N, C-alpha and C positions, 0 to 999 in steps of 0.2 A: 504494500499498500504507499503510494506517495502522498505527501503532505505539500500542499504550497503554500507560503506566507503572502497573501495577497493586500497586506497592509503595507504601507510604503510612508516615507516620509521626506518635504523637501525642506531645505534650509535656504534662509537669505540672509548671508553674513553682514556683520557691522558696516563692513568696508563697501557694503553694495547700495545703490541708489535705484530705484525702478519709477521713472516715468512711465507712466500706461496703467493699464487695467491689466490684473492678474486672476486666473483661474485655476483653481486646483480640485483635485478629486478625492485625496486622503487627508493627510497632515501637512500643513504647512508650519513652519516655524520662522518668525518673522523676527531677526535681529538688526536690520538696516534701517532704510527709509524708502517707503512706497508711498508714491503721488499719484493716486489712483485708485481705482474702484477694485477690492478683492472680494469674490464671489466662489461660493462651490454649491453642487447639488442641495438643494434643503431637502430632500428625501433620501440623503446619502449620512455615512456618519462619519462624514468630514470633520476635521478639527484644526482650529485656526489657533494658533499660539501667537501673540503679540509680547514678545518679550519686553523687559524693562528698560532695554538701551534704544528702544525702535520707535518709529513714529509712522502713522498711516493718516494719509490725509486724503479722505474719498469716503464713500460708502463700504461698508461690507455686510456682505449675506451670506451667511453660514449656519450650518446645524450647532455646531458648539464652537463656541468663541471665549478662550480664556486670555485676558487683556492683565498685562504688568505694564504696558508702556502706554503712550499717547496716542488716541485716535480723535482726528477734527473730520467727524461725518458722523451720518446717521448709522445705527448698527440694527441689524435686523438677525437676531440668532432664533432659528425656528426649534432648535429644541433647547438650548440652555446656555447661558451667558455667567461665566465668574470673574469678578473684577478682584483685583489682588490689591493689595494696601498699597500699591506704586500708580496705579493706574490712572489715569486722565484720561475723559472723555468730554468734548465739547461736540457734543449733539446728541440727538434723541436716539435712547435705545428702545427696541421692541424684541420682546422677548417672551417666548415658553415659562423659564423657569430661570429666575438669577439667584445668583449668589456674591453677596459683597461682603470685602472686609473691610476693618475700618481703617479709614484713611484714604481709601479709593473718592477720587473728586468724578463727579459729573453736572456739567454744564447744559442742563438740557431736559428733556421731559421722558419719562419710564412709563412706557405703553405697554401692557401684557396683551400677547397674540389672544390667548385665551379669553378676555375679556371682549376683545373685537368680536372675535368669530361667535361667542355666546349672544353677542346684540345683532346680531345680521339674521 
């Protein structure tokens, strides 16, 4: 019997700056700077990790988003968002589930996707 590991991860290093949109399928770790939108299929198991030394300027759409760095733009987490103590978000956060550590900063509106779908 052969088993195959289908999970993979991509890493954007500290010295890398991307200008443009990024699309990914599995796990993406951002250590550098992205000036553009980042997206993954909302029905996937994809996870986006915004590291403490990183910055994203643009919209984020992913099932799971873990933020330790800085985001300037709206975030849509179809499954869960986790804001670590060093997280800084300047934008609205749309989430199904949220976890926030003490010290995390948000300058925007928190909107539960569950309450939006329940009112329609």
